[in-house]
C-alpha positions as CSV (number, residue, x, y, z in Angstrom):
1,M,148.9,261.0,100.3
2,E,146.1,263.2,101.6
3,A,147.1,266.3,103.1
4,G,147.1,266.1,106.9
5,A,146.1,262.2,107.1
6,G,149.0,261.7,109.7
7,A,148.2,264.6,112.1
8,K,146.4,262.4,114.4
9,A,149.3,260.1,114.6
10,D,151.7,263.1,115.1
11,F,153.2,262.5,111.3
12,S,153.4,266.1,109.7
13,D,153.0,266.4,105.9
14,D,156.6,267.4,105.9
15,S,157.7,263.8,107.5
16,F,155.9,262.1,104.5
17,K,157.4,264.5,101.9
18,A,160.9,264.0,103.4
19,V,160.6,259.9,102.2
20,G,159.0,261.0,98.8
21,A,155.6,261.1,99.3
22,S,153.5,263.7,97.1
23,I,150.8,265.4,99.2
24,V,147.4,266.0,97.7
25,S,143.8,267.2,98.4
26,K,141.6,264.6,99.8
27,D,139.5,264.6,96.5
28,E,142.8,263.9,94.8
29,A,143.7,261.2,96.9
30,I,140.3,259.2,96.4
31,T,140.8,259.4,92.6
32,S,144.1,257.4,92.7
33,D,144.6,254.0,90.9
34,L,145.0,252.5,94.4
35,V,143.6,253.8,97.6
36,L,144.5,252.9,101.1
37,K,142.5,253.7,104.3
38,V,142.3,252.9,107.8
39,R,138.5,253.7,107.9
40,P,136.2,252.3,105.5
41,P,135.6,254.7,103.0
42,S,132.2,256.4,103.0
43,L,129.6,256.0,100.0
44,E,130.5,259.5,98.8
45,E,134.1,258.6,98.7
46,V,133.3,255.5,97.0
47,A,131.1,257.5,94.2
48,K,134.4,259.6,93.5
49,M,136.6,256.6,93.2
50,K,137.9,255.5,89.8
51,E,136.2,252.2,88.3
52,Q,138.6,249.5,88.7
53,A,140.9,251.3,91.2
54,G,142.2,249.2,94.2
55,L,141.4,249.7,97.5
56,I,142.9,248.5,100.8
57,S,140.8,249.0,103.8
58,F,138.6,247.8,106.5
59,L,135.2,247.0,105.4
60,Y,133.5,245.4,107.7
61,P,131.0,243.4,105.1
62,A,128.8,241.6,107.6
63,T,127.7,245.2,109.1
64,N,128.2,247.3,106.0
65,K,126.3,245.6,103.1
66,P,125.6,249.3,101.3
67,L,129.2,250.0,101.2
68,I,129.8,246.4,99.6
69,E,127.3,246.9,97.1
70,A,128.4,250.3,96.2
71,L,132.1,249.0,95.8
């Protein structure tokens, strides 16, 4: 899990560690085999993702054609 990802929802990294999550940098998280994001990934994040990685996220394909093409 990306360090600080839960901060805006008042979930600390320690609370995620307590249930077994590994806390990693943003660059490490985006290169995982499976990426889960609340917001769509940026084009820069897509460029860092592994080929054939799984992505679970809102994408808004009708309004985000460049992102869909990059994926």
